[in-house]
C-alpha positions as CSV (number, residue, x, y, z in Angstrom):
1,M,-36.7,23.9,-23.3
2,A,-33.7,22.3,-21.6
3,R,-34.1,19.4,-19.2
4,Y,-31.5,17.8,-17.0
5,R,-30.6,14.3,-15.9
6,L,-27.9,12.2,-14.2
7,R,-26.5,9.1,-15.8
8,F,-24.6,6.3,-14.1
9,L,-24.2,2.6,-14.6
10,L,-27.0,1.7,-16.9
11,Q,-29.5,4.0,-15.2
12,E,-30.7,7.6,-15.7
13,F,-32.4,10.0,-13.3
14,D,-34.4,13.0,-14.4
15,L,-33.8,16.2,-12.3
16,V,-37.4,17.3,-12.2
17,G,-37.6,19.0,-8.8
18,P,-36.0,22.2,-7.6
19,E,-33.3,20.0,-6.0
20,V,-32.2,16.4,-5.8
21,L,-30.5,15.1,-2.6
22,I,-27.7,12.5,-3.0
23,G,-26.1,10.5,-0.2
24,R,-25.9,7.3,1.8
25,S,-29.2,7.8,3.6
26,P,-32.2,5.9,2.4
27,G,-34.1,9.2,2.6
28,C,-32.1,10.7,-0.3
29,H,-33.5,10.9,-3.8
30,I,-30.5,8.9,-5.0
31,T,-28.9,6.5,-2.4
32,L,-25.3,5.5,-2.9
33,E,-24.3,2.6,-0.6
34,D,-20.7,3.6,-0.6
35,P,-18.4,3.8,2.5
36,L,-17.0,7.1,1.3
37,V,-20.3,8.8,0.9
38,S,-21.8,10.9,3.7
39,R,-25.5,10.4,4.7
40,E,-26.4,13.6,2.9
41,H,-23.4,14.3,0.6
42,V,-24.5,16.7,-2.1
43,R,-27.5,18.5,-3.4
44,I,-28.1,19.3,-7.1
45,R,-30.3,22.4,-7.6
46,V,-32.1,23.2,-10.8
47,L,-32.2,27.0,-11.2
48,E,-35.4,28.8,-12.2
49,E,-33.4,30.9,-14.6
50,G,-32.0,27.8,-16.2
51,G,-29.0,25.6,-15.5
52,A,-28.1,23.6,-12.4
53,V,-25.5,23.6,-9.7
54,V,-24.0,20.9,-7.4
55,V,-23.7,21.8,-3.8
56,D,-21.3,20.1,-1.3
57,L,-23.2,19.6,2.0
58,G,-20.1,19.6,4.1
59,S,-19.3,16.0,3.2
60,R,-16.3,14.4,4.8
61,N,-14.7,13.2,1.6
62,G,-15.8,16.0,-0.8
63,V,-17.1,16.2,-4.3
64,R,-15.2,16.6,-7.6
65,V,-16.5,17.9,-10.9
66,N,-14.3,16.9,-13.8
67,G,-11.5,16.1,-11.3
68,R,-11.6,19.5,-9.6
69,P,-12.8,19.6,-5.9
70,V,-15.9,21.6,-5.0
71,P,-15.3,23.8,-2.0
72,S,-16.9,22.4,1.2
73,R,-20.3,24.0,1.7
74,G,-19.7,25.6,-1.8
75,E,-21.3,25.0,-5.1
76,C,-20.3,24.5,-8.7
77,P,-22.3,25.2,-11.9
78,L,-22.9,22.2,-14.2
79,K,-22.7,21.9,-17.9
80,D,-23.6,19.1,-20.3
81,G,-21.1,16.1,-19.9
82,D,-19.7,17.2,-16.5
83,R,-18.6,14.2,-14.5
84,I,-19.4,14.4,-10.8
85,R,-17.3,12.2,-8.5
86,I,-19.1,11.3,-5.2
87,G,-17.2,8.6,-3.1
88,T,-16.3,5.9,-5.6
89,Q,-19.1,6.7,-8.0
90,E,-19.0,8.9,-11.0
91,L,-22.3,10.5,-12.3
92,V,-22.6,12.3,-15.6
93,F,-24.7,15.4,-15.8
94,A,-26.6,15.7,-19.1
95,V,-28.6,18.5,-20.7
96,V,-31.5,17.2,-22.9
97,Q,-33.2,19.6,-25.3
98,G,-37.0,19.3,-25.9
99,R,-39.9,18.0,-23.9
100,E,-39.4,14.3,-24.6
101,L,-36.8,12.4,-22.5
102,P,-36.0,8.9,-23.7
103,G,-35.7,6.1,-21.2
104,R,-37.0,5.7,-17.7
105,T,-36.6,8.0,-14.8
106,T,-36.1,5.7,-11.8
107,G,-37.9,2.5,-12.5
108,F,-36.8,-0.7,-10.7
109,M,-33.5,-2.3,-10.0
110,R,-32.9,-6.1,-9.8
111,M,-30.5,-7.7,-7.4
112,C,-28.3,-10.2,-9.2
113,N,-28.4,-13.6,-7.6
114,A,-24.9,-14.4,-8.9
115,C,-22.9,-11.4,-7.7
116,G,-25.3,-9.5,-5.4
117,T,-25.1,-6.2,-7.3
118,P,-28.1,-4.2,-8.3
119,Y,-28.8,-3.4,-12.0
120,P,-31.8,-1.9,-14.0
121,E,-34.8,-4.2,-14.5
122,G,-35.3,-5.1,-18.1
123,A,-31.6,-6.0,-18.9
124,G,-31.3,-9.6,-20.0
125,T,-28.0,-10.1,-18.2
126,C,-26.3,-8.6,-15.2
127,P,-23.8,-5.9,-16.5
128,H,-21.4,-6.6,-13.7
129,C,-20.9,-10.4,-13.9
130,G,-22.7,-11.4,-17.1
131,A,-25.2,-13.8,-15.4
132,R,-28.6,-14.2,-17.1
133,T,-31.6,-12.6,-15.3
134,A,-33.4,-15.1,-13.1
135,E,-37.1,-14.9,-12.5
136,D,-36.8,-15.0,-8.7
137,E,-34.3,-12.1,-8.4
138,D,-35.4,-9.4,-6.0
139,T,-36.4,-6.0,-7.3
140,M,-36.1,-2.7,-5.5
141,S,-37.6,0.7,-6.2
142,G,-35.6,3.9,-6.9
143,I,-31.9,3.9,-7.5
144,V,-29.4,2.3,-5.3
145,V,-25.7,2.1,-6.3
146,E,-23.4,-0.1,-4.2
147,P,-19.8,-0.5,-5.1
148,R,-19.1,-3.8,-3.3
149,R,-17.0,-5.8,-5.8
150,N,-16.2,-2.7,-7.7
151,W,-15.0,-1.0,-4.6
152,T,-12.2,1.5,-5.3
153,F,-9.4,0.7,-2.9
154,Q,-7.2,3.5,-4.2
155,L,-9.8,6.2,-3.4
156,L,-10.4,4.9,0.1
157,G,-6.6,4.6,0.5
158,E,-6.1,8.3,-0.2
159,V,-8.6,9.2,2.6
160,I,-7.0,6.8,5.1
161,E,-3.5,8.1,4.1
162,R,-4.6,11.7,4.9
163,A,-6.0,10.6,8.3
164,L,-2.8,8.7,9.2
165,A,-0.5,11.4,8.0
166,T,-2.2,13.9,10.3
167,G,-2.3,11.6,13.3
168,R,-6.1,11.2,13.4
169,A,-6.2,7.8,15.0
170,V,-10.0,7.7,15.6
171,E,-10.9,8.6,12.0
172,S,-8.2,6.2,10.7
173,D,-9.7,3.4,12.8
174,R,-13.2,4.1,11.6
175,L,-12.2,4.1,7.9
176,L,-10.1,1.0,8.3
177,R,-13.0,-0.9,10.0
178,R,-15.1,-0.1,6.9
179,A,-12.3,-1.3,4.6
180,S,-11.5,-4.4,6.6
181,K,-15.2,-5.4,6.6
182,E,-15.2,-5.1,2.8
183,V,-12.0,-7.1,2.6
184,D,-13.4,-9.8,4.9
185,E,-16.6,-10.1,3.0
186,R,-14.8,-10.4,-0.3
187,L,-12.5,-13.1,1.0
188,A,-15.4,-15.0,2.5
189,G,-17.1,-14.9,-0.9
190,G,-14.1,-16.6,-2.5
191,D,-12.5,-13.5,-4.0
192,K,-8.7,-13.2,-4.2
193,L,-7.5,-9.6,-3.7
194,D,-4.9,-7.9,-5.8
195,T,-1.5,-8.1,-4.1
196,S,-1.1,-4.3,-4.4
197,H,-4.4,-3.8,-2.6
198,V,-3.4,-6.3,0.2
199,A,-0.1,-4.4,0.6
200,M,-1.8,-1.0,0.8
201,I,-4.5,-1.9,3.3
202,A,-2.2,-4.0,5.4
203,G,0.4,-1.2,5.5
204,F,-2.3,1.2,6.7
205,A,-3.3,-1.3,9.4
206,V,0.3,-1.6,10.7
207,R,0.8,2.2,10.7
208,L,-2.5,2.6,12.7
209,A,-1.3,-0.1,15.2
210,A,1.8,2.0,15.9
211,L,-0.3,5.2,16.1
212,D,-3.0,4.0,18.5
213,G,-0.7,2.0,20.8
214,G,-2.2,-1.4,20.2
215,T,-1.6,-4.6,18.2
216,E,-5.1,-5.3,17.0
217,W,-4.5,-4.0,13.5
218,L,-1.0,-5.6,13.3
219,G,-2.7,-9.0,14.0
220,W,-5.4,-8.3,11.4
221,A,-2.7,-7.4,8.7
222,L,-0.7,-10.6,9.4
223,T,-3.9,-12.7,9.3
224,L,-4.8,-11.1,6.0
225,Y,-1.5,-12.2,4.4
226,R,-2.0,-15.7,5.9
227,R,-5.5,-15.9,4.3
228,Q,-4.0,-14.9,1.0
229,L,-1.1,-17.4,1.4
230,L,1.4,-14.6,0.9
231,M,4.7,-13.3,2.3
232,L,4.4,-9.7,3.5
233,S,5.4,-7.1,1.0
234,G,8.6,-5.0,1.6
235,S,6.6,-1.9,2.4
236,V,4.6,-3.7,5.1
237,V,7.9,-5.1,6.6
238,D,9.3,-1.6,6.6
239,A,6.3,-0.4,8.7
240,I,6.7,-3.3,11.1
241,E,10.4,-2.6,11.6
242,R,9.6,0.9,12.8
243,F,7.6,-0.5,15.7
244,D,8.8,0.4,19.2
245,L,9.1,-3.0,20.8
246,D,9.6,-1.4,24.2
247,A,6.1,0.1,23.9
248,F,4.6,-2.9,21.9
249,P,6.4,-6.1,23.0
250,E,3.4,-8.2,21.8
251,A,4.3,-7.2,18.2
252,A,7.4,-9.4,18.3
253,R,5.3,-12.5,19.3
254,L,2.7,-11.9,16.6
255,V,5.4,-11.5,13.9
256,G,7.2,-14.6,15.2
257,T,4.0,-16.6,14.9
258,Y,3.5,-15.4,11.4
259,C,7.1,-16.4,10.4
260,A,6.5,-19.9,11.9
261,W,3.3,-20.3,9.9
262,Y,5.0,-19.2,6.7
263,K,7.9,-21.6,7.1
264,A,5.5,-24.5,7.8
265,S,3.1,-23.6,5.0
266,G,5.2,-25.1,2.2
267,L,4.9,-22.0,0.1
268,S,7.7,-21.5,-2.4
269,A,9.8,-18.6,-1.2
270,K,12.7,-17.0,-3.2
271,G,14.2,-13.6,-3.8
272,S,12.4,-10.8,-2.0
273,D,10.2,-13.2,-0.1
274,L,13.2,-14.9,1.6
275,S,14.7,-11.4,2.3
276,N,11.4,-10.2,3.9
277,L,11.2,-13.4,5.9
278,S,14.7,-12.9,7.2
279,R,13.9,-9.3,8.2
280,L,10.7,-10.4,10.1
281,E,12.6,-13.2,12.0
282,A,15.2,-10.6,13.0
283,F,12.5,-8.3,14.2
284,A,10.8,-11.1,16.2
285,A,14.1,-12.0,17.8
286,R,14.4,-8.5,19.2
287,R,11.9,-9.2,22.0
288,P,12.6,-7.0,24.9
């Protein structure tokens, strides 16, 4: 007799009920603390006649099975080895033959003291950072998956890009606030972001500033580069140069302040950095 389970990270979950609810809400059978996951994102139904299907519950960012999107409010049959993408998480659907299922169903998760990421109790070391298990680490029941340091910037970027491209300023703002909170937490924790990620998220912030008629996000983008001790990338400078200074005169002052900081910082600038600095100074000089 076939039985079914989901596998992700180092944990497995038996699909023993008629359905399993997955989402960001603590009331779900499997909780994914992921900014791209809806409170009730998907449901997996185990069919009486055998087999299982995944059902998209109208989630904002959708569900993919083996890279193919599941229609909103639609369902997709599952087979052994199918990979289900929910937010930034990938779960593997498995068919197990026979009555005995190896391993635990849910068990307990430990919270690593070193990196703050949950992992299954019983492991001698944290699979995320390699730190040895400490006796005083907190445990939690059920399954909780949180991306945090493994947060997928690219996937979130695709969602923000779609919102900006269609002029949905309110949704873009909501998504960027989630992203900026993650960025701020990582920087506060001593992380240094990949320069391509900095350019992407800062570029989105500048575009949103132009879209919503304010300079809050422009200021945040410039501050992000200052915290990283970097010159703005060419793509971010491109976005700034498209600002309408008649509508946003404050933008010139903010850019001018950034240029003054960069020149006083003592950072070694050459090549494209010098070119971008020159372009920014020219933009700041266009004050209406």
